[in-house]
N, C-alpha and C positions, 0 to 999 in steps of 0.2 A: 756774681761778684757783689759784695756789699755796696750799697749806694753811698754810704759814708766814705768808704775806701776810694771809690771812683771820684767823688768830689775832692777828696784830700789830694789826689794826684792829678786832678784836672782832666779826668777821663769822662767823656760825655756819651760814649757809645759802647755797648757791650761788644766784646770781641767777635761774637757770632754774627754780628751785623756789619762787620768790616767790609764785606764784599768779596770778590774773587781775586785771588793772587795768582797771576799768570807769569810763568817763566818761559824762556825760549824752548825748553823741552816740551812744555805744555802746548805751545804754538805749533810745533812740529807734529805733536800727537794729534791735535785737532785737524790739521791738514790731512794726515794719513787716514784718520777715521772718516772724514768727510768724503774722501776719494773712495773708500770702501763702501760707504753707505749708499752711494748712487749706483752701485753695481749689484745690489741685492745679495748681501752676505750675512753670515752669522758672525757678529763682532763681539768680542769679550774684552772688557776693560777690567784688569786685575790690579788690586792694590790692597795693602794691609789696612787694618782697622785704623781710622783716623787720618788716612792719607788724602782724603778729599774726594772720594769716588762719587758720592751723592752730589756734591757741589759741582764737580766736573761734568757729571751727567746732565745736571740742570743747565749748566753753561752751554754745553754742546747742543742740548735741545733748543735753547733759545737762539743760538747761532743759526741752526738749520731752519728754524721757523722764520727767522728774520730774512735769511737768504731767499726763501720761497722756492728753492729748486726741489725740495723734498717735502712730502707731507709727513709730519711727525705725529706719533701716537704714543701713549704711555699707559702701562698697566698700573692702576692705583691699588691693586690688591695688596693688603698688608701681610696676610699670612701666606708667605711664599711656599710653605710646605703643603698647602692645600691648593696652590695655584697649578692649574693644568692647562692643556691646550684650549679647552672650552673657555677658560677665563681669559686667555690671551686673545682668542677670537672675539670674545665679547668686547674687549677693549678696542679692537679694530672697528667693530660695528659702531660703537659709540663715537669714536673720533672721526670716522670717515663718512658716516651717514649725514645727509643734509636734512633729514626729516626731523620735525619737532618731536614727534613721538616715535621712539625707536622700538621696534619689535624684532627680537632675535628668535628665529625658528627653533623649535625644540628638536626637530628631526635633523640629524647630522647631515644627511645628503642635501636637503633643502638649504640648510644653514651655510654649508660650504659653497654651494652654487651661488647663493646671494652674496657671500663674501667676495667671490671671484668677480661678480658683477660690480660691486663697490670698488674693487681695486682697479678695474678697467675704467670706471667713470672718472676717477681722480686724475688719470693720465700723467701721473708723476710717480717717481719711486716713493715708496712708503718706508718709514723707519719706525719700528716699535721698540720702545725703551722699557727695560725691566731692571729695576734696582734690586739689590740684595739677592741676586740670582744664585748665590752659593747655596741657598736654602731650597732651590727647586729640586724636585724628585728626579731620579734618573729617567723615569718614564717620560717626564715632561721634557727634559733636555733632549732625549733621543727623538722625541716627537717633533722637535723644532725643524728638523730636516724636512719633514712632510709639509709643514706650514709654508716654508720657503718654496718648496716644489709646487704647492697649490697655487701660489702667486705666479710662478713661472708658467704653469699650465694655462693660466688666464691671460698670458701675454703681459704680465706686470712684473715689477721688481719690488720685492719686500726684503728689507734688512731687519735683523733682530739685534739690538744693541743691549748686551747684558753686562751689568757691573756687579762685581763680587770680590770676595777675598781670594787670595792665591789658591785656596783650597779648590775653588771652581776651576781654575786653570789646570791644576794638577789632576783633578778628576777627569777633565776632558782629554787628558793625555793617557789615561789608563786604557789598556787593551780592550776592556769591555765597552769603552765609549768611542771606539775607533770610528764607527759609522758617522757620528756627529762631530767628534773631536778633530778629525782630519779635515773637516770643512770649516772649522772655526779659525778666524783671524784674530789672534790674541795680541792685545796691547797691554804693556805693563805701565801702570801709573806710579812713578817714583815720588809723586808729591812734590815736596820742596827739598828733596835730596840735594845736598851741596849748596843749598840756598837758605839754610836755617837762619843765619844771622840777618840776611836781607829781609827775610819774612818777618822776623821779630820787629825790626825797625819799621817796616811797612805797616805792620799790625798796630803798633803804638801810634804811628803818625796818623793812621786812619781814624783812630778812636779818641784822640785827645782834642781839647779845645784849641782853637786857633791861637798861636803864639806860645804854646806850651813846648818847652824843650824836653824831648824824650830822653836826652842824656842825663837830665836831672832825676828822672824816674828810675832808670836802670843804669848802673855803672858799667863801664866798658868790660871790666873783669867778670861781672855777673852775666853780661851778655855773652861773653865767650863761653862760659860754663854751660849756659842754657843751650846755645847753638851746637855745642859739641856733644852734649849728652842726650838731647831730644831729637826725634826723627820726623815727627808728623805735626801738621797743624793742630790736631786735637791735643796731642801731648803738650805742645807749647802753650796753647790757650789755657789748658787746665792748670799747668804749673805756674804760669805767669799770673793767673788770677789769684791763686793761693799766695804767691809771693807778695802781691800787692796788698791783699788783705792782712797778711802777717806783718808787713812793714807798717801798715796803718795802725795796727793794734800796738806795735812797739813804739810808735811815734817817730819812726825813721822817715826821712824825706827822700832817701835813695835806697833802692834795693841793692844789698851788698852780696858779694860772693859767699860769705858765711851763711846768709839767710837762704840762698839758693841751695847750698849744700845740705842744709837742714831739711828742706822740703823734698829733695830728690831721693827717691827710694834706692837703696843699694842693690835691690833685686830687680830693677827695672829692665835689665837686659838678660835676666835668667831665661832658661829654656822654656819654662811653662808660660810666662807672659808673652814671650816671643812667638810661640806657637799659637797662642790665642789670637794674637794680632793677625796671624795668617789664616785664621778661621777654624783652628782645630781645638776643640775642647777635649777633656779627658775621655768622654764617652765617644766622641768622633774617632779618636785614635784607637780606642779599644775595639770599636766595631770594624774599622778599616783593616787593622793589623791582627785581628783574631787574638786579642789579648784581654785580660781582665783589667777593669779600671784600677784595681789595687796594684797591678803590675806597673801600669803607666805612672801612677802616683809615686810608687817606690823608685822608678827610674828617674823621675824629676828630683827626688831627694837624694839620689846617688846610693840607694840602699838595695837595688835589685841585683840579683846574681849576675856576675860579669858576663857569663855566657849568654844568658837571656837578654841582657842589655845590648850586647853586640848583635844578637839576632834581630832585635827590634830596631836598633840603630841602622843596620844595613837595609832593612825593609823600608824604613822611613826615608832614608837617603835616596833610595831608588825611586821613591814616589815623589821626590822633589821637595821634601820638607827641609826647612833651615835648621840644621843641627850643629851649628858652630860651637855650641856650649856643651856638647856631649863628648865626654872623654872615653 
């Protein structure tokens, strides 16, 4: 956001620094996840792009760390498509070991035996967090079962907490993933669903200078439009930032409904962007449903043969994809 625009409206903090917005559904979600973590399970937190998965995962990590009942670990690997069991085991070594210099054995048998020893020494359940888990390879996902069993064999409890797009949840429900999918406890993060208006008001309140009236920044009608058209914290932060900058450039003291309508895309709820929010690119769809990328693009434009459209539609619907905009 432009510094001049922030000063113009009395905003002293970037929206990304507002903190964590917690609703009652969030509180229930945290309670359920914490109960699952202490029992050594594979836990999946599924949410669309921008719903706050990373922030929720970070908040949960901090809560568990503060409680002290569970030892928390985190995989810092950025390239999830190259993340494998060895990577996750390394993360556990680094977070569980008390040694100043950590040496991870290269021989798998020795490495796994030493990991079991580490798990026994901590004498508490362990939770390993993995963000962006929708990018993990199938071989890594199916191998997670063995990692949990390894902990059980050592007399310990290890939970794996994965956060990812709904694509991850749908993949785990595929017949080929039954071995690991049937063992997964899946939680859906609805973000700020049905709380958009309250979130916008909270966001502005957190970021303006003391004494600033947020009603002077955003009119009630503009607030209604934003809260009805946008679904996630990311969408709201992005569009509200643009609205503030545009209002500043126009010299307007209050963001109006007309300005909001101008910045909102008419295609924001179309099928293609909606599927992308769920983790599905054109290439992902083509690979999963044995189609050509050109066919997927034609389907998005409504130009694909009706029979082929119906065939792909039925396959995608069976896989759990949101196809409300496909006729």
